[in-house]
C-alpha positions in Angstrom: 18.1 52.1 204.2 21.4 54.1 203.6 23.5 54.7 206.5 26.5 57.0 206.3 28.9 58.5 208.6 28.8 62.3 208.0 30.4 65.4 209.4 32.6 63.5 211.9 29.5 62.2 213.8 30.0 59.1 215.9 26.7 57.8 215.1 25.3 56.8 211.7 22.6 58.9 210.0 20.4 58.4 207.0 21.8 60.1 203.8 19.6 62.6 202.0 17.4 61.0 199.2 18.5 63.9 196.9 19.8 62.5 193.6 20.8 65.9 192.3 18.0 66.2 189.7 16.2 69.1 191.3 13.2 70.4 189.6 9.8 71.2 191.3 6.6 70.4 189.6 3.4 72.5 189.8 2.8 71.0 193.2 6.2 71.8 194.6 7.3 68.2 194.5 10.7 67.5 193.2 10.9 65.2 190.1 14.3 63.8 191.1 13.7 62.6 194.9 9.9 62.9 195.2 10.0 65.2 198.2 7.8 68.2 198.7 9.6 71.5 199.2 8.6 71.3 202.8 10.1 67.9 203.2 13.3 69.1 201.5 13.5 72.0 204.0 12.7 69.8 207.0 15.1 66.9 206.2 18.0 68.3 208.4 15.7 68.7 211.3 14.3 65.3 211.1 15.5 62.4 213.3 16.4 59.0 211.7 13.0 57.5 212.5 11.2 60.4 210.7 13.7 60.1 207.8 13.1 56.4 207.5 9.3 56.9 207.3 9.7 59.7 204.6 11.9 57.4 202.5 9.2 54.7 202.6 6.8 57.3 201.5 9.1 58.5 198.7 9.4 55.1 197.4 5.7 54.8 197.1 5.6 58.2 195.3 8.4 56.9 192.9 6.3 53.9 191.9 3.2 56.0 191.5 4.9 58.6 189.3 6.3 55.7 187.1 2.7 54.4 186.5 1.4 57.8 185.2 
């Protein structure tokens, strides 16, 4: 889990999983971070628990994409 102090906040927050390799596939899933377009748009409104859960899902998607 990546923690980072951002935007002068006093509490740690999770960094975006974006790896700056943005390209959506035919299912609107980013080939870089493995998030869907909806997940990318929702990231900033998610709390840290939701972000952590999504990061776990993204790790599984990355593994699955390597096995294709």
